[in-house]
C-alpha positions, 0 to 999 in steps of 0.5 A: 495556551490555546486549544488546537483548532480541529483539523478541516474536514476533507475527503481524506480517509478516516484515521482508522485507515492506518489500522486497517492496513495494519490488520490487513498486513497481519492477516497477510503475514499470517498466510506465510508458510500456509497451504498454497491450495487453501490460500491465494496469499499462501500461494503468492508467498509459496511461489516467491518474490518473482511471482509477487513483484510480477503481480505487483506490476500487473496491478499498477498497469491495471491502475493506469488503464482504469485511470485512463478509462476514467472510471472512479469505481474502477480506479478505486478497485484497482488501487486496492488490488495494487495496495493488497499486493504491495503489502504482500511485496512488503511482507516478502521483505519483512516490511510493513505499511507503518514503515511506508506511512512513516516515510510518507509522514517524514515527507510531510510538508517538504517540497516534492522538488526538494525531496527529489533533489535531496535523494542520493543519485 
């Protein structure tokens, strides 16, 4: 039995990225029911689903604009905002980043075209 070869080095995020998302999700979830005058996330939860989803849409648009501008630092900044607000949206529905990661892992190795064709219509 041979030992597994180490994974090749890539520009991929370090393994702790999943932990970082989990920690962020915990902080976000802890703001539910908090004082909307003292916490931005508590304010989003207080205003409700429509406000949260509107923020996700705004941030997605800002990602597109940043990408069209071609500024890598701006793209990263805006994607961070999008991820943050997406995690707020997940929390609003009782979901976690771990569930999204599990879905991405399920798709790993699948052809994008095959995965798309397998979706119910």
